[in-house]
N, C-alpha and C positions, 0 to 999 in steps of 0.2 A: 774256682774257675777263672782263668785269665780273661779280663774284659776284652771284647772285640773293639770297643770304642772307649777311650779314656780322655776326658777333658779336664784340665786343671788350670784354674785361675785365668780363663780367657778374658781379655779386655780388648776392645776395639772402638776407637773414636774417629768419627769423620762427620762433616756437615752438621755440626751441632748436636749429633747423637752420640751416645756412649753406651756400649755394651760392657757391663761391669762384673768382673770376677765370677764367671760362669764355670762351675765344676760339677761333673757327674761322670758316671761310667755305665756302660751297657754291655752285658754279657751276650754271647751268641744265643740265638733262639728266641729273641724278644722283640717286641714292637714298642717304640717310644713315640708318643704323640706330644708335640709342642703346641701350646695354645697361648693366646694373648691377643689383645686388641691390635688393630692396625697401628703400626709405628712402635710396637713393643719390642721389636728386635728379632723376630722369628727368621726373616730372610737374612739379616746380617749374620746371625748365628750360623745358619746352614752354610752360607757362603764362606764363613771363616773356617768351619769344619772342613770344607772342601779345599781350603787354602786359596780360594779365589780372592779373598781378602786376607792379607797377612796380619795376624794378631799383633797388637802393641805389646801384649804381655801374655804369658801363659803358654800351655802346650796342648797339642792334639796328637793322640797316638791311635793308630789303626792297625790291627793285627800285630801289635807289638812294635810297630815302626813309627818313628816320629815324622809327622808331616813336614816339619821344618828341615830335618836331616835327610829324609828319603822320600821327597815329594813324588817322583815318578812311580815308585812302588805303591805309595798310598793312593794316588790317583787311579791306579789300575785295580785296586781293591774296592773302589767305590763306584756304584751306579747312581747317577743323578737324574732327577726329574725337576727342572727349574722353571721359573716363569719365562725366561728367555732361553731358547735352545741354541745349539752351535751348528745346526745343519745348514748346508749350502742350499739356498732357495732354488737355484737353477737345476739342481740335480734331482734325480728320482730318490725315493725313500731307500730303495735297494742300493743305489750307488753310494749314498751317504753312509749307509751301514757298512758296506764293503770297505770304503776308504777309511772311515774313522775306527772301524773295528780292528784295524791293523795295530792300533796303539794298545790293544788289550790282549794279552797272551792267551786268555781263556775264551776269547770270542768265538762263537759258533753261529755261522750264517744260517744254518738249518733251524736253530732256535729262534732267530729273528724272523724267518719266514713263517714258522708255526705261530709265533706271537702275532704277526700281522694278520694271519687268517683268523685267529681267535678274536682280535680286536677290530676286525673288519676294515683293515687298511690295505689299500692296493700298493704293493711294493714298487710298481711301475709308475705311480703317480708322482709328479714333481712336487716337491715340498711346498713351493710357493702357492700351489693350488689347494693345499690342505687347510681346513678350518683350524681355529685355535684349539678346539677340543681334540681334533685329529692329530695335531702336532704333539699334544700331551701324550696321546696314545703311542705315537711313534717314539717319543723319548723313552717311554716305559718299555716298549718292545726292544729297543736297542739296549737298554740297561739290563734286561733279562738275558739278552744274548751275550753280554759281556761276562756273565756269571760271577759277579763280584761277591764279596763276603758282607758288604755293608751297602744298604740303599739309603740315600738321602733324598727326600722329596719335599718340595716347597709347594704347599697347597695342591697336591696332585689331582684332586677331584675338581678343581676350579675349571669351569667351562665345559664340563662333561654332563651328559644327560643322566638322570637318576638311575636308569637301568645299568649303564656302564659303570657308574660310581659304585654300585653294589658289586659288580664284577671285579672292579679294581681292588676293593677292600678284601674280597675273597682271594685274589692273587697275592696280596700282601701277607695274608695269613698262610698261604701255601709256601711263600718264600721262607718263612721261619720254621716250618714244620720239621725239617731235618735236624734242627737244633744247632746248625752250623753258621747260619746267616741271621742278620738282624736288619730291622727297618727303623729309620727315624723319619717322621713326617710332620710337617706343620699343618694346622687346620684351624678354621674358625667354627667348624661344625662339631658340637659336643656329641651329637649322635654317633659320629665316626669314632671318637675316642671311646665312647661307651661300648661300641661294638667290638673293636679290635685291639685297642691299646693295652699293653701290660703295665707300662709306666707312663706317667704324665709329668711334663715339665711346664710350668707356667712362667711366662715372662711378663713384666710390667715395667715400662719405662727403662728398658735395658737391663733390669735386674731380675735375677731368678727368685720368684716367690717361693717355689718349692719344687722338689723332684721326688715323687713318691710312686709306689706301685698303686694301681687303680683300686685294688681291693681294700687297701687300708686308708685311702684318701678320705672318703666320706666319713669314715669312723673317727677321723680326727676332729670333726666338727659336729655341733648340734644346732638345731634351730629353735630358738626360745621366743615365745610370744608373751606379750604383756603390755602395760601402758608405757608411754614414753618416759614417764618419771621412773618406773621400775627398771627399765633398761638402762637409763642414764645413771642409775645408782651403782651399776656394775663397774668393776675396774676396767678402765679403757683398754688395757692390754688384752683383755679377753675377747673384745668385740672386733670382728673382722669386717663387719658391715651391718648396716641397719636400714630398715624401711619403716617410715612413719606414715600412717594413714589417719583418716579422720576418726575411725572407730577403734583401731588397734595398731600395734607396732610389733615388729619382730626383729631379731638380731641373729646373725651367724656368729656362733661362739666357738673359739678355738679351745679344744679340750686339752688341759695340761694336768700334770700330776697334782698341781696345787688346787685345781678346781674340779677335778673329775668327780668327786663324791657329791657335788652339788647338782650334777647333770646326768646322773645315772639313768633316770627315767625319761629324759628329754629325747625326742626322736632325732635320728640322723637325717640330714638332707640328702637329696639326690644330687647327681653330678652337676646338672644344669643350675641348680640353686647355689651350690658352692661357688661356681664361676660367676654367677650373677652378682653375688655380694663381693667377691674378691676383686672383680673388675670395677665395680661402681662405688663401693664404699657405702656411704650414707645416702639414702634416697628418700625424698619426701613426695608423697602421692597427693 
């Protein structure tokens, strides 16, 4: 199947930060979650995929078209939910949708109205009077009305109450049900990844740690307990992170063909444990 989103060797540097050699592809019908600590490059990557930031190197292809060579088409195929929206504060939500919707050939105002009802947003209310969370809902309602093939969302649940966050995740699952559209979203909530992500991309200091399907991610690691001396005797390349306490120590081990036979009976960690060690490395309690 042809990828809906294909990213090859993306690099972007500015302000002392560098996004380095990011490559992955996503087929239609799947949800990709991007995770990483603050400053790891999640927002930079999403803005580069949108071509709001032009990459220093590499290519982004959406629906078979290059973002560099066919930017208007690519923009029309993407629905975005970002930290900062583009709405005119003095206008109502409905006027914003009607005006900006003209840039999207598949925009349907009726879909926007239905989404506003679903998300409990008044289309007649001026955008400047909306809360931060309501503005996020408005972005999502507008993106749905544009009927894109790819949704890019930067921390979409940020500022939302828990009830609507669950509703948002359900909507994201609905988007991909037809098998024709995909979602890419960044988050710091591992529970969201656990619930809806098909693939997970982890960033650290602008570098891609891995891009894996969720089902096989945890099986790539095991959690080994022992003394500090026993763990320190293992090859350094096997250990992704350690935690040393007063009475026991444990280490996250990367399972390879070389060491697989040593860890066949060692339990696999859950998703939150994997990210804990990959983000923090060695921890002393």
